[in-house]
Structures are given as structure tokens and as C-alpha cells.
C-alpha positions in Angstrom: 0.0 0.0 -0.4 2.8 2.3 0.8 5.2 1.8 -2.5 1.2 2.0 -4.2 0.9 5.6 -3.1 4.3 6.7 -3.3 4.1 5.6 -7.4 0.6 7.7 -7.7 2.5 10.6 -6.1 5.2 10.1 -8.8 2.2 9.6 -11.8 0.6 12.8 -10.8 3.9 14.9 -10.9 4.1 13.2 -14.6 1.1 16.3 -15.3 2.6 18.9 -13.8 5.2 18.7 -15.4 3.2 18.4 -19.0 4.5 21.8 -20.3 7.8 20.9 -20.4 7.0 17.5 -21.9 6.6 15.4 -19.0 9.5 13.7 -17.0 11.0 12.0 -20.0 13.4 13.6 -22.2 12.7 13.6 -26.6 13.8 10.8 -28.5 17.2 12.2 -30.1 18.5 11.2 -33.4 22.4 11.1 -32.3 24.1 9.1 -30.1 25.4 12.4 -28.1 21.5 12.3 -27.3 21.2 9.0 -26.8 24.2 9.3 -24.5 22.8 12.4 -22.3 19.0 10.5 -22.3 20.9 7.3 -21.0 22.7 9.1 -18.1 19.4 11.2 -17.3 17.8 7.8 -17.2 20.1 6.3 -14.8 20.2 8.7 -12.2 16.2 9.0 -12.7 16.2 5.5 -11.4 18.5 5.9 -8.7 17.0 9.0 -7.2 12.6 7.3 -8.0 14.4 4.6 -5.6 15.5 6.9 -2.7 12.3 8.6 -3.2 10.7 5.6 -2.6 12.8 4.5 0.7 12.9 7.8 2.3 8.5 8.4 1.8 7.4 5.0 1.9 9.7 4.7 6.0 7.9 8.4 6.4 4.7 7.3 6.0 5.4 3.7 7.7 6.9 5.5 11.1 4.0 8.7 10.6 1.3 5.2 10.8 3.3 3.4 12.9 4.3 6.4 15.6 1.2 8.1 15.5 -0.9 9.3 19.0 -3.6 6.7 19.6 -7.0 6.9 20.6 -6.7 8.4 24.4 -3.5 9.7 24.8 -2.9 12.8 26.4 -2.6 16.1 23.8 1.0 16.8 25.8 2.2 13.5 27.0 5.7 12.3 25.0 6.9 9.9 23.0 10.2 8.2 24.1 13.1 9.8 23.7 15.7 7.9 21.4 19.4 9.7 21.9 21.1 8.2 19.4 22.4 5.3 17.6 25.7 5.4 16.1 25.6 2.0 13.4 22.4 3.8 11.7 23.8 6.9 11.9 27.3 5.5 9.5 24.8 3.4 7.6 22.8 6.5 6.3 25.5 8.7 5.8 28.2 6.0 4.1 24.9 4.8 1.7 24.4 8.1 -0.2 27.7 9.3 0.1 28.4 5.5 -1.8 25.6 6.5 -3.8 26.4 9.5 -5.1 29.9 8.9 -5.7 28.8 6.2 -7.8 26.5 8.1 -9.8 29.8 10.8 -10.1 32.2 8.0 -11.6 29.2 7.0 -13.7 28.1 10.3 -14.8 32.5 11.4 -15.8 32.8 8.3 -17.4 29.9 8.9 -19.7 31.5 12.4 -20.5 33.6 11.5 -23.9 30.3 10.2 -25.5 28.4 13.2 -24.8 30.9 15.0 -26.6 31.1 13.4 -29.5 34.9 14.3 -30.2 35.2 13.2 -33.4 38.9 11.5 -34.3 41.1 10.6 -37.2 38.8 10.3 -40.8 36.0 11.1 -38.7 36.9 14.7 -37.8 38.2 15.0 -41.2 34.9 14.6 -42.7 33.3 16.9 -40.2 31.0 19.6 -41.4 32.5 22.7 -39.2 30.0 25.6 -39.4 30.3 28.6 -37.7 27.1 30.2 -35.3 27.5 33.1 -34.8 25.1 34.1 -31.8 22.9 37.6 -31.7 20.5 39.3 -29.8 17.7 37.5 -30.6 18.9 35.1 -33.4 21.2 32.3 -34.8 23.5 33.2 -37.9 25.1 29.9 -39.2 28.0 30.7 -41.6 28.9 27.2 -43.7 32.2 26.3 -45.7 31.4 27.7 -49.2 30.1 30.8 -48.0 26.3 29.8 -47.9 24.5 31.7 -44.6 21.7 30.8 -42.8 19.5 32.2 -40.0 18.0 30.5 -37.4 18.0 27.4 -39.4 20.7 25.0 -39.2 21.3 22.7 -42.4 23.3 19.4 -42.2 24.0 16.2 -43.3 22.6 12.9 -42.1 25.1 10.3 -40.5 28.3 12.9 -40.6 29.4 14.7 -37.8 28.5 18.2 -37.1 31.2 20.8 -35.4 29.3 23.8 -34.3 32.4 26.3 -33.5 29.9 29.0 -31.1 30.6 32.9 -30.5 28.2 35.3 -29.2 28.6 39.2 -30.6 26.9 40.5 -27.5 25.9 38.6 -24.4 26.1 35.2 -23.4 23.8 33.0 -25.2 23.6 29.2 -25.5 22.6 27.0 -28.2 20.3 23.9 -27.6 18.3 21.5 -30.0 17.4 18.8 -27.6 16.5 16.2 -29.8 20.1 16.3 -31.2 22.6 17.2 -28.7 23.3 18.8 -24.9 23.6 22.6 -25.2 26.8 24.7 -25.0 26.9 28.6 -24.1 28.2 31.1 -26.9 30.2 33.6 -25.0 32.1 37.2 -26.6 35.5 37.1 -27.0 36.0 33.1 -27.9 34.9 30.0 -29.2 33.1 27.4 -28.2 32.9 23.9 -30.1 29.8 21.6 -30.2 29.9 17.9 -31.5 27.4 15.8 -32.6 26.4 13.3 -35.8 22.9 13.6 -36.9 21.8 9.6 -37.8 17.8 10.4 -38.7 16.9 12.8 -41.6 14.1 15.3 -40.6 13.2 18.8 -39.4 13.8 19.0 -35.4 12.0 22.1 -34.7 12.5 22.9 -30.5 15.8 24.7 -31.2 16.4 27.8 -28.5 18.5 29.9 -26.7 19.1 28.3 -23.4 20.9 31.4 -21.4 18.0 34.5 -21.0 19.9 36.8 -23.4 17.4 39.8 -23.6 13.8 41.2 -23.4 13.0 38.7 -27.1 15.0 35.8 -25.3 11.7 33.8 -25.6 11.9 34.3 -29.6 15.5 33.3 -30.0 14.4 30.1 -31.3 16.1 27.9 -33.9 15.4 24.9 -36.1 17.7 21.8 -37.8 17.0 20.3 -41.5 18.9 17.3 -41.7 18.7 15.4 -45.7 20.4 13.6 -47.4 24.0 14.4 -48.5 23.3 14.5 -52.0 20.2 17.4 -51.1 23.0 19.4 -48.8 25.3 19.7 -51.6 22.5 21.1 -53.9 21.4 22.8 -50.8 24.9 24.6 -50.3 25.9 25.2 -54.0 22.3 26.8 -54.4 22.9 28.8 -51.6 26.7 30.1 -51.9 27.5 33.3 -52.4 27.4 33.9 -56.1 23.8 32.0 -56.4 22.2 32.9 -53.3 19.1 34.6 -54.2 19.5 38.1 -52.4 16.0 38.8 -51.7 15.7 35.5 -50.0 18.3 36.4 -47.8 17.2 39.5 -46.8 13.5 38.3 -46.4 15.5 35.6 -43.9 17.6 38.7 -42.0 14.2 40.7 -41.7 12.3 38.0 -40.0 15.4 37.0 -38.0 16.5 40.0 -37.2 14.2 43.0 -37.3 10.5 41.7 -37.0 10.9 40.1 -34.0 10.6 43.7 -32.4 9.6 45.3 -35.1 6.7 43.7 -36.3 7.0 40.8 -39.6 5.2 44.1 -41.4 7.5 46.9 -39.4 4.5 48.0 -37.7 6.0 48.1 -34.2 6.3 45.7 -31.2 8.7 45.7 -28.6 10.6 48.2 -31.1 8.9 51.0 -32.9 6.7 51.6 -36.3 9.9 51.5 -38.9 7.6 50.7 -42.1 7.8 53.4 -44.3 10.8 54.8 -43.1 12.8 55.3 -46.0 16.1 56.0 -44.1 16.3 51.9 -43.8 16.2 51.3 -47.4 19.3 53.3 -47.4 23.0 52.0 -46.5 23.9 55.3 -44.5 20.7 55.1 -42.7 20.9 50.9 -42.2 24.3 50.6 -41.3 24.7 52.7 -37.8 21.6 50.7 -36.7 22.9 47.4 -37.4 26.5 48.1 -36.5 26.3 50.4 -33.7 22.2 49.6 -32.0 20.1 52.5 -31.3 21.4 53.7 -27.5 21.0 57.2 -26.7 19.0 59.7 -24.4 16.9 60.9 -26.8 15.4 57.4 -28.2 13.7 55.6 -25.8 14.8 52.2 -25.4 17.8 50.3 -26.6 18.3 48.4 -29.9 21.0 46.0 -29.9 23.6 46.0 -32.8 22.2 43.3 -34.6 24.2 43.2 -37.5 27.8 42.5 -35.8 30.0 40.4 -38.2 27.6 41.0 -41.2 29.6 41.0 -44.2 28.6 43.2 -46.9 26.3 41.1 -48.7 24.3 40.7 -45.9 23.8 44.3 -45.8 22.7 44.2 -49.8 20.6 41.6 -49.1 18.4 43.6 -46.7 18.6 46.7 -48.4 17.3 44.8 -51.4 14.5 43.1 -50.1 13.7 46.3 -47.9 12.9 47.6 -51.0 11.3 45.0 -52.4 8.4 45.6 -49.9 6.9 49.3 -50.4 5.3 49.7 -47.2 8.9 49.0 -45.3 10.7 51.2 -47.5 8.6 53.9 -47.9 8.9 54.2 -51.3 6.2 53.7 -53.9 6.1 50.7 -57.3 7.7 53.5 -59.2 10.3 54.5 -56.7 
């Protein structure tokens, strides 16, 4: 009966955690993700056993030593002044459990880190990940650029070189691997090998990075090798559609604060402002931000690290949308 009540309490905890997907981690599509889940379930199982043992003992003692009917309310129970053997046991056993968990966890760190070696390292896909307030930019070896969506080939190790251009961020796609911080002034490297094609859309920044932190999401599209190579070729600097790149930049770097139509949200309305359709008006905002006493609010320098073609692409997209640029179709 006591064990049943304890199990019911564990079951009732699951709906309470429903917003985070319950107590189970998501299914993974990489060996490093599998290793993380394995560590999670081992730790969870040991904690569950300890929880059941402690709660069962607590309920047993509450029932066994409750005040009986007819016992005066101010009556004292028998006083016990210590038991050396019991105290050694309840100190030593938890210490040994924690030591075992520590040894096991440290032994699994290489599998979680998934650092490639030899031919696998030479064949790894190396991608530069730039974290900005409030979007992710992915720079590929051939010069291709994507924002908030990372494209990878299946069954090849991905090596992400993470850097932050403003504040601390943390890259995390739980279906694929663990999280790793992106820190200004240093490069952190994350390895994992996706083993299943598909779109993994639950990526996020796991470090609070500002007022629009909740919108700093990302997804990973894992595709066959041939399809990945075709995507790279189609998005190389001399082939990528300028308007498409500018639209992606607008949605990632501008719309999250100013609205998708520039109508204003956390940031002010910018639709119809012709200044953002010129390099002279746009570049100071992209590279310096807005933080002056005569302008309410604060705008981070969202374009730090951008290439000239990125600025040109954003201007081309703004000009293609007259409602954004303030220009007429004939202008």
C-alpha cells in the first residue's frame, strides 16, 4: 500500500510537468543525445528508488508512531538519543550512491561530447554559429548563410563553432545533443552526429539574453548528403537569391522586435521609414545599435559581423516591399 501511494505521487507529478514534455526527455537522433538520455534515466531511476525508500519509511513511521486514541495531547513519546550504527549507515550509503553516480557520469562525458577523431574528424561538417540578440546565424564553409535554421547532412559529424557577438547565449536542440554556451570573445565547439533525417524544430537559446529571449529559436534540418550538397550550391555567395537572404535577415534580426510588417512591437514602428532602405541609414543601426538619451528604449547592434552582401540583401528586400521602405513601386 505504501509503495502504491508513492508510485501514485510520482504519476501525479507527470501532468504537472506536462508543459515541459513530462518527465521524459525527447527521443534523440544522435549518439551523443542517446548518451545524455542514458545518463538521465540512470540518475532518475536511482533518485526514484531513494524517493520511494524515504517516502515509504516516512509513511510507515507516521502510521506506526501516531498518537493513539486516548493519549493525552501533551504526552511525550519515548526519547531516542542516537544510534551510532544507524547514523553511519545513513551517512555512508548516500555518499557511496553519489560517488557511484559521479564516476558513472564522468565516464559518459566522452560519449556526450562526441569529439570525432581520425577520418571522422576530417569528414566533419564545420559550421560557424554566430549568436546575436535575438537570432542565430549559420556560416557554412562555402560562404552560404542561413538564419535560425541549420542545415546538416545525415550520418556526418557536425562541428559547430559557437561565438556570441553581444551577450552570453546557449545553443540547444534537445532532440540532437546537449546545450553549449556561446560567449563573447571565445569560441566553444560542439560536436554531434545526426543519424536520422527530418526537421528538429525545438531548438532554443537556453541562456536568458534579453527582452526577446523567448523568440530566439532555431531548428535543424537534417537531409541526405546529396540534397545537402545541392542546398550548399544553391546558397553559395554567387548563387543565393539576394531577396530571399534579405527576407530571412528581416524575419530573424528585425521582425522579432519591430513586427513582420514593421508595424512596431517591442521596438518602434519602422514601416515607411525610407532611411532603412539606404546604407547610410541602415548600417549605423546594424553595427552600432540605438542607445541614446533622445531615443526611448535600446536596440542592440543586430548586424555585428555581417558581410557587405548581407547588408545589401537586407536593403534589397526592404526596397522590394514598398510598405517597409516608404517608396512607391515606381520609386
